[in-house]
C-alpha positions in Angstrom: -0.3 0.1 -0.2 1.4 3.7 -0.9 1.6 6.3 1.4 -1.1 8.3 -0.5 -3.4 5.1 -0.1 -2.5 4.7 3.7 -3.3 8.3 4.0 -6.5 8.1 2.0 -7.9 5.5 4.8 -7.6 7.7 7.9 -10.6 7.6 9.9 -11.1 11.1 10.3 -14.5 11.3 12.4 -15.1 15.3 12.7 -13.4 18.6 13.3 -13.9 21.2 15.7 -13.4 24.6 14.1 -12.5 26.6 16.8 -10.8 26.2 20.5 -8.5 28.4 22.8 -8.5 25.3 25.4 -7.1 22.4 24.0 -3.7 23.5 23.0 -1.8 25.8 25.1 -1.1 29.2 23.8 -2.5 28.5 20.2 -5.6 29.2 18.7 -6.6 25.6 17.0 -9.1 23.3 15.8 -9.9 19.4 16.6 -9.7 16.9 14.6 -11.3 13.4 16.2 -10.1 10.2 14.8 -12.8 7.3 15.5 -11.8 3.9 16.3 -9.4 3.3 19.8 -7.0 0.8 20.9 -8.9 1.1 24.4 -11.9 0.7 25.6 -12.3 3.0 29.1 -15.9 3.0 30.7 -15.7 6.5 31.5 -15.3 7.2 27.8 -18.0 10.2 26.7 -17.3 9.6 23.1 -18.4 6.4 22.5 -19.8 7.0 19.0 -16.4 8.1 17.8 -14.4 5.1 19.5 -17.0 3.0 17.7 -17.9 5.0 15.0 -16.0 4.9 11.2 -14.3 7.9 9.4 -16.9 9.9 7.9 -14.8 12.7 6.2 -12.7 12.9 2.8 -8.8 13.8 3.7 -8.7 16.2 1.0 -11.8 18.0 2.4 -10.1 18.2 6.0 -7.0 20.0 4.1 -9.4 22.3 2.4 -10.6 23.3 5.7 -7.5 23.6 7.3 -6.3 26.3 3.9 -9.3 27.8 4.9 -8.4 28.4 8.3 -5.0 29.3 8.1 -5.2 33.2 8.8 -7.5 31.9 11.7 -5.8 28.9 13.3 -2.3 28.3 14.1 -3.0 25.2 16.0 -4.1 21.7 15.1 -5.3 18.9 17.9 -5.2 15.4 16.9 -7.6 13.6 19.2 -10.1 10.7 19.4 -10.9 7.8 19.8 -6.8 7.5 19.2 -5.1 8.9 15.8 -1.9 7.4 16.8 -3.9 3.7 15.5 -3.1 4.6 12.2 -0.6 4.2 9.8 -1.1 7.1 7.5 -0.8 9.3 10.9 2.4 10.4 9.9 2.2 11.8 6.4 -1.3 13.5 7.4 0.6 15.7 9.9 3.7 16.2 7.7 0.8 17.8 5.1 -0.5 19.9 8.1 3.0 21.1 9.1 3.7 22.2 5.7 0.8 24.2 5.7 2.2 26.4 8.7 0.2 24.6 11.9 2.1 23.2 15.0 0.4 19.8 15.6 -0.7 18.6 19.5 -1.8 14.9 19.9 -3.4 14.1 22.6 -2.8 9.7 23.4 -2.9 7.0 25.6 0.7 6.0 25.1 0.6 2.5 23.8 2.4 3.6 20.7 5.8 4.3 22.4 7.3 3.2 18.7 5.3 5.8 16.9 5.9 8.8 19.6 9.8 7.6 19.4 9.5 8.4 15.6 7.3 11.8 15.9 9.9 12.7 18.5 13.1 11.9 16.5 11.6 13.6 13.2 10.2 16.8 14.8 6.6 16.2 14.2 5.4 17.2 16.9 4.8 20.8 19.1 3.0 19.4 22.0 1.5 16.4 23.4 -1.3 15.2 26.3 -0.7 12.0 27.4 -3.5 10.2 29.2 -2.3 8.2 32.4 -5.5 6.2 32.5 -4.4 4.2 36.1 -2.0 2.7 38.3 -0.4 -0.7 36.9 -2.8 -2.7 39.1 -6.1 -1.4 37.9 -5.2 -0.1 34.3 -6.6 -3.5 32.4 -9.9 -2.4 34.7 -10.0 0.6 33.4 -9.0 0.6 30.0 -9.9 -2.9 28.9 -6.3 -3.6 27.7 -3.3 -5.3 29.4 -0.6 -2.3 28.3 0.6 -0.8 31.0 4.1 -1.7 29.7 3.7 0.4 26.6 2.5 3.2 28.5 5.1 3.0 30.7 7.5 2.8 28.2 6.2 6.1 26.6 6.1 8.0 29.8 9.4 7.4 30.6 10.5 8.3 26.7 8.8 12.1 27.2 10.0 12.5 30.5 13.5 11.5 29.2 13.6 14.3 26.5 13.4 18.0 27.0 12.3 19.6 23.7 9.1 18.8 23.1 6.7 20.1 25.7 4.0 17.9 27.0 1.3 17.4 30.2 0.2 14.2 31.7 -3.5 13.8 32.8 -6.2 11.1 34.4 -9.9 11.8 34.1 -11.2 10.4 38.0 -14.3 9.0 38.1 -14.3 7.5 41.6 -16.1 4.2 40.6 -13.0 2.9 39.3 -10.3 5.1 40.8 -9.7 6.7 44.2 -7.3 8.8 46.1 -4.9 6.3 47.0 -4.8 5.4 43.1 -4.3 9.0 42.3 -1.4 9.3 44.9 0.0 6.0 43.5 0.2 7.9 40.2 1.4 11.1 41.4 4.5 9.1 43.1 5.5 7.3 39.9 5.6 10.5 37.9 7.8 11.9 40.7 10.3 8.8 40.8 9.6 9.1 36.9 11.4 13.0 36.9 8.4 14.2 35.3 8.6 17.9 35.5 5.7 18.9 33.7 1.9 19.9 34.5 -0.2 16.8 35.8 -3.8 17.8 35.2 -6.6 15.7 37.1 -9.6 16.0 35.7 -13.1 15.2 37.2 -15.3 12.9 35.1 -18.0 15.2 33.5 -21.3 13.2 32.9 -23.4 14.4 29.8 -27.1 12.9 30.5 -28.0 13.2 27.1 -25.7 10.3 26.1 -24.4 7.1 27.7 -20.5 6.7 28.4 -18.8 3.6 26.1 -19.3 1.8 29.5 -22.3 3.0 30.5 -21.3 3.5 33.9 -23.6 5.5 36.3 -23.0 9.2 38.0 -20.6 9.1 40.4 -21.8 9.1 43.7 -19.1 11.1 45.4 -16.5 13.5 44.3 -12.4 12.6 45.0 -11.4 14.2 47.8 -8.4 16.4 47.0 -7.5 17.7 50.2 -5.7 14.3 50.7 -3.5 14.5 47.8 0.0 15.5 48.5 1.4 18.8 46.8 4.0 17.4 44.5 8.0 19.4 44.4 9.1 18.4 40.9 5.9 19.3 38.9 2.7 21.1 39.0 -0.5 19.8 40.0 -4.1 21.8 38.3 -7.2 20.4 38.7 -9.9 21.0 36.1 -13.9 20.3 36.1 -13.9 20.6 39.9 -16.2 23.2 41.1 -13.9 24.0 44.2 -10.2 22.6 44.0 -7.5 23.5 46.6 -4.8 26.0 45.5 -2.0 24.5 43.6 
């Protein structure tokens, strides 16, 4: 299969034309990729994970050409964009159009991330730390913590590309001790960026991938230690302690 043919099979589900929240210091759009190599029960995009690509790649390029004077960044999200063989060619094309590229990833393709870093294809990475090792399979439905761990180590060793680590918390799946375990792990690996703890936010109009019920309680943020080497921040909590 040629590079062009691989590029054409990219399963792009849709786009978000404008965001100021998803790419630090960039005005960006989001390109959503269907399909995922995980099955997290709390996932709020089941239609993307289970769906198929609806957009022709050339139409996406045409959209980006029209937005060049409005946007300066493109976020690749999903689903899991790193699952697809045509992604490197797609990123190269987007970069030739003058865009910075951010990848949202679950981290179980360390081989691809390594190639992206060596080729200088990314400007920012958001890495999902789904769960500590003993709960990783229960949360993600895949037994691939080792691959995620390799990705995290690789990103912590390099200093060229900024990246953040984030964990979405539904308290039926993760509790305070789990988050403390993750925080300790980040300290041991020498992480120096921002760790975001994200409260699960339900959309009552559509189910999650695992049809899990609403949380019975919120994570107790006051039980969490304050890290020394990296910053701790909170998302989607109505009241959070000062970082």
